[in-house]
N, C-alpha and C positions, 0 to 999 in steps of 0.2 A: 485245303491250304494250311501250311504250317504257320502258326501264329506266334507273335512275340508277346511275352509276358509284360513288356514295358508299354505295349500299345493297349488300347481298349479292347477288351474281349469279355465274353460272358461266361464266368466260371459258375459251375453248379455249387450248391451248398455242400453236396456230398457225392462221392463217386463209389462205384463198386470196387475199383482198384486204382491206385496211383502207382505209376512206374517211374523210378528215378533213373535218369539217363536215357538217351535215345539211340543207343547202339542196336545192332541187329538183334541181340537177344531180347532186349526190351520191346523192340518193335514187333518181333514175332509173337511174344507173349501177349502184347496188346491186341494184335489182330485176332489171335485165337480166342481171347476173352470176349472181344467185341462181336465176333461172329457167333458166339454162344449167348448173345443178348446182354453182355455186361457193358456198362458205361465206364470208360477208363480215361485217365488223364496221364499223358506222358510229359515229364518235366525234364528239360535240357538246360543246363547252366550256361551254355554258349549260344552264340548268335545263329548257329546253323545246326540242324538235326542230322543224326545218322551215326554219331560216334566215329568209329574207324571206317565207316562207309560214306563219310561226307567228302566234299570237295572244297578246295579253296581256289580263289582267283587272284592273279596279280598281273598287271601290265598287259592285259589282253590275252592271258593264258589261263588254263584250268588244269589242276592236278588232283588226282584221286589219292587220298591219304592212305587208305588201308587196303583197298582192293587192287591187286596187281594182276591176278588171274584166279579163276575159280575152276575146279574140276567138276566132272559129272554132268555138266549142263547139256551135253549132246545126247544123253540117255533120257528120252522123253518120259518113260515110265520109271525112271530112277527115283529113289526117295528124295535126294537133295533137290533135284529139279522140281519135283512136285511140291516140296515145302516152299521153295521160292515162288512157285506159281500160286500157292495158297495165300501167301501174305501179300501178293501184288495183283491178285485176280488174273494172273497170267499175262499181265501187261508188260512185265519186264522181259526184254528180249536179250539174247546172248549171241555174241559173235565168236566163231571158232577161230582159234589162233593158228590153225593149220597143222601140218603133219608133225612138226617138231615144236614142242612147247618149252623145253628147257635145254640149254647147252651148258654142260659142266666143263669148265676150262681149268686145266691143271698145267701150269707152265706153258709149254708149246703144244700140248695135246688138248683136243676138244672132243667131248663125248656127247652125242645128241641123244635126248630122250624123246622117242617118237610116240605118236598116239597109237593105242591098241596094245593089249597085253602081249600078244604073240609078236608083234613088231618090236616091242620093248625087249623081249627075251632074245629075239633074233639079233637085234642091234648089239646088245650086251655080249652075246656070244661071238659076234664078229670082232668086237674089241678084245675079248678075253676067251678065245676058243678053248683053251685048256680048262676053263672054269664053267663049262656048260652045265654040269651037274649041280654045282653050287648055285648058279643063277636060277635054275628051275626050282630048287629047294627054297631059295629066297622068295621067289614070287608065291610059291605055295604057302609059305609061312605068313606072308603079308595078307593073303586072303583068309587064312585060318584065324589070324588075329582079328580081322574085320568081322568074321562070323561070330566070334566069341564076344565081341563088344556089344552085341544087341541086348543080351540079357543083363549085362553089366550096367548099361545106361537105362534100361527099362526099370531096373530095381530102384533107381534114384527117384522115380516118380510115384512109387508105391506108397500107400498109407503106412504109417509106422506100425499099426496093429497087424499088418500082413508081413512086413519086413522081417520081423524077428524069426519067422519060420522059414523064410526062403532066401534071405539076403546072402548068406555065405555061399549057398549053392549057386545062386545066379551070378555071383562075382568070381567064383573059383576059376573057371576056364580062362577068362580074360586076364586075371592076375598072373597066370602062368607066363604071359607075354609082358604084361605091364610091370611086373616086379623085377624084370631084368633090363640091363642096359642094351642099347642098340649094338654097341661094340661087342659085348659078350655073345649075343646071338649070332652076329655075323662072323665072329672069329671061330665059331663052331662049324660054320659052313665053308670057310676058306681062310687060307693064310696069306692070300694075295692082298697086300695093303693098298695097292692102287685100285683094285676092284672095290674094296670097302670104302675107299675115299670117294669113288664115283657113285656108288649106290647110296651113300649118305650125302650126296652133293646138294640136297635140298634142305639140309638141316637148318638153314636160316629161316625156313618157314615155321619153325617152332622154337628156335633160339638156343638150343643146347647141342654141343658137339657129341659124337657117338659114345664116349665113355661116361657121359653124364645123363643123356636122355633115355627115357623109357622106350623100349622097342615098340610098345603099343602106340606111342605117339608117332614114332617114325613110320610104322606100318600104315597108320591112318592117313598120313600125308602122301606116302608113296602110292597107295591104292587110289586115293582121291584124284590123282592126275593120270592114272594109267590110260584113261580114255580121252586124254587131251586137256588142253587149257582153253578157257573161255573168258570173255570180257563183256561186261554189261554195255549194251548199245546206249549211247548217250551219257555214259559215265556212271559211277556208283551212286551219285545223288539221285538217280532214278528210283532207287529202292525207297528212300523216305518219301520222295515225291509221289510214288504210287501207293504207299501205305496210308498217307494222310487222308485222302478222300474216302478210303475204306473205313477208317476209324470215324470219320465225320458222319457217316451214314447211321451210326449207332449212337450219335450224340457224344462221341469221344473226340479227343483232340490231342495234338502235340503242341506244347508251348516251348518256345526258345527264350533265351535270356531269363530263365526261370531256375534260379539256384536254390537247391534245398539245403538248409542249414542243419536240420536235425529231424530224425524220425520220432514222432510222438508216440510214446508207449504209456498206456493207462491201464492199471490193474492187470499188468502182465500181457496186454494185447497191444499190437501196433494199430493205431487208430487214425493216423494222419501224418502230415509233415509240416514242419515249421519252415517257412521260406526265409531267405536272406533278408528280405525287407520286413520281416516280422509277422507276415500274414500266415495264418494257419489254414490248411486245407485238409478235410477229413475224408476217409474212405474205409470200406470194410476190410481191405487188405492192402499191404504195401509190398511192392516188388522192387528190389534194388538191382540194377544192372551195372553198378559202378565198381564191381569187384569185391571180393570178400574182405580184403585188407581195408579198403576205403570204407566199406559199410560198417565194419566193427570199430575202426579207429576214428572215423570222422563224423559218422551220422548217428551213432547211438550213444546215449549217456554212458560214461565210463563205468559207473557203478553197476549198471545192468550187464555190461560186458563181463565184468568180473564175477557177478552173481551167477551168470549162466556158463562161466568158464570158457567164454568165447576167446578170451585172450590166450588161453592154452592152445586153442586151435591154431592161432596165428603163429605159434612157436613151431608148428609142424609143416609150415609152407614157406617158400622163399619167393621174392619177386623175380620175374623173368628178366631177360637181357634188355639193356637199353641200346639205342642206336642213333645214328645220324642219317639223314636223308637229304640228298642234293636234288632239288627240283630245278629242272633246266627247261628253258624256252628257246626254241630254234627258229630261225628264219627259213622258210621253205616247207613244202608239203612233205608228209612221210614218204611219198613216192619219189619226189625229187631228191630227197636226202638218203634214199635207199635204206630206210629204217627197217630192221627185221621185226617180226612179231614175237619170235622166240626170246625168252629171257636168257641172260648170261648169269652163271654162277662162277665166279673167278676165284681161284685158290692158289696159294704158293705151291711150288713144286717140291720144295725141300723138306717139308714137314707134314705130318698128318693134321687133321682138323683140330684135335685137342691141343697138340703142341703149338700150332699156329696161334690159337687163342691165348695160350699161356704166354707166349713170347710177346704178343701185342699188349697184353695187360701189364707186362713189366716195362715195355718201352713202346710208346705209341708212335715213335718215328720209324719203327720197323714196318715191314710189308703188312698190308691189311690181311687179316686172317680169312676174310671172305668179302667179296664185293658183288652185290646183286645189281644188275642193270635191267630195267624194264622200259619198254617203248609204248606207253599207253596210247599215244595218238595213232600209232600204226595198228593197234589192236581194235580200235573203235571205228567201224565203217561210217559213223555219222560225224566223226571229228572234223573233217575238212569242210563240211557244210556249216558247222558251228564256228570253226576257227580257220578261215581260209588262209593259205600260205603260212601256216604256223605248224609247229610240231613240239612235242614234249618228250622228255626223258626223265626217269627217276633212277637215282643211284643210292643204294643203301649199304651201310656196313655197321657192324657191331661197335659199340663205344661204351667203355666203362663210365658209369654215371659220375664217378669221382672226378673225371677230367673236366667237367663243367659245373661241379657242385658249388664252387665259390660264387656262382651267379644265380643260385636257385631262389634267392629272395629278392632279386631285382625285377624290374617290370619289363614285360615283353616290349621289344623294340627300343628299350632304353637301358640296355645292359652294360654299355660302356665300350671303350676302344679295345681293351684287352680281350673281351669276349668276341668282338667282331674280327679281331686279328686272328684269333684261334680258329674261328669259323672259316675264314678265308684260307687259312693254311690247309685245312682238310678239304675245302671245296676244290682248290687247285690240284691237290693230289688225286681226288676222285675224277676230276676232268681228264687228267692224264691217263687214267685207266680207261676211260671211255674212248679217248682218241687212239689208244693203242689197238682197241678192237674195231672201232669205226672211224678211221682216220679222215674220212670225207667230211666229218662234222667239225673239224678244226676250222675256226673262223666263222662258223654259222651260229654260234651261241649269242643270243640276243639278251637273255636274262637268266640269272640263276640265284637260288636262295637255299641256304642250308638250314635245316631244322636240327635241333640238338636234343639231348635228353631233357633239358630244362624247358624246351619248347613243348615236348610231349607232356611233361608234368603240368605245364600251364593249360594246355588244351584238353588233355585226357584225364587230368587230375590223379595221375599215378605218381606216388611219392618219389620213386626213383626213376621216373621216365620209362618204366618198363613197357615193352611192346605187347607181350602176350599174357598179361595178368600174372599168375603165379607159375613158377617153373614146372616143366613137364618131366620131372625126374621120377624114378621108380617109387619113391616115397609118397609122392602126390597121390598115386592111385590107391594107396592103402587107406586114405583118409575118408571115412564114411560121412564126415560132416560136409564134404563137398557135394551138396545136394540142394534142391530147391528149398526145402523146409529148414527153418532155423529153430533155435531153442525158444524164440519169442513167438507166441501165437500170432498168426496172421501176417507174419513177416517172412517173405520169400526172397530167394536170390535167383538171378539168371545171368547169362553171359558166359564167356569162355572159361571162367573158373569152375563152372559146373560140369562142363564136358571137356573140350580141348581147345587149343589155340586156334585162332583164325576165324574168318567170317563163317565158314561152314560149321565149325564147332559151336560158335555162339548162336547160330541159327537153330541148330538142334537143341541147344540149351533152352531157347525160348519155348519150343514145343514141349520139352520135358517139364519146364516150370508150369506151363499152362495145363498140362496133363495132371500134374500134382494138385493144382488148385481146383480143377474141374472134376477130378476123380474119374477121368476117362482117358484112354490112350488115343490122343488126337492123331498121332502119326499113323497108327494102325487103322483108324477110321478113314483117314485120307487115302491110304493105299488100297483099302478095300473098295472104296468108291472108284479109284482108278481102274482096278482090275475088273470091276463090274461094269465099267463103261460110263459111269455117271460123270466122271471127269475125263475130258479128252486128253 
């Protein structure tokens, strides 16, 4: 059971590890440590656990905040599937989204992304027959980048006394891809701008358009979905719900409504945390899953940050994109409303992705540069049992934080008429995009609610409402400090800043952090057990 800090509970005097934040990175680290006999405490400042894997409920509906689809879950012996199985004891089940997982819509043209590598290549060649060679080379590069990533991320978990000898060699192959932009790489393959626009049609999954994103990040996302999209049965809250009892078996726990004010550092070592209510809790080591910017600017004494030159690290990274999300509740079942399982990625026809972003940043009344539409109730086979005669839709677009910045210091749900009017303006525009693609939904909307960058700031504690931690530009991958260990002894980092954006990246980060702490390769251990038949 996930317990509340505000209720009576039995806290130990000391823990082997305290994890700040309950996102998937923290949860994965916690399970790995607990399964190795460690007693851990996970502290979550909000009333619900899970970070971007939590759900929220309104007016008889439920929405998943961060998980809209996950790749690789159909590959039973695939690494990502086994990692999810490891942290949930294989209790978390996944529903296949079907043959098409994404639809890239550019003006009047729709391009389907089908499940299966060969199917994907064949479909793209059907749309762009003259670009067959470029498409083959593109897919080959995606897989080449993926193979090169293994040593790059394994290096992050290695002890410092080994890194000095092997670090550059282990990072070199991946940096060939990571140090270049997605646009640079694709323009070497083709001059067909429409093909480039289609192949980068999932850029919203990492938040940077092609001229700014690292090709390594793009390749990671593209490969991730080559084998289809999947959705957690019962919703993404099933992750934390399945993790909690596993932790409890080792005397560990997740506490909600438990805000950490500061990491306690004594004699150069992290020794505990000071809670917002003044209580101190001690542990042998501290793991922050709140992001590198939050950790260094909000949780550590400023004099320590300057002493260890951590403030210089922050000058080398940038916050990722902010967004708005329209959560919609509909009258009717997904079947009655003919909701698709595939996602829409909708783009303007007149400009490329970068130019569309630039236009919108200058004038928010112009066409949205990207609109992502997801139909979670259609993806989850258990939905109608839990919510009869109801359906949900999520619609997301990028949004400069500055548009809502004037309300950043106001209270949630009490931000004033001007804020509500601006929200309503964007909500109506996004609804019209939905009706254009699914006209049968007009008149079926029962409830809607728009979250803004200041909503994200409130719930996720990101200073500019950023969705993906720090930006995934080429410069990011050059920074060796983006690793689990910090300059402060016994203080570790986890989450998407350590690996890459999204739930899958943050999950990997949890295992990398645990491997660094335990001084053993947990992922390698799990996969060896899978191959030897110890794990089914």
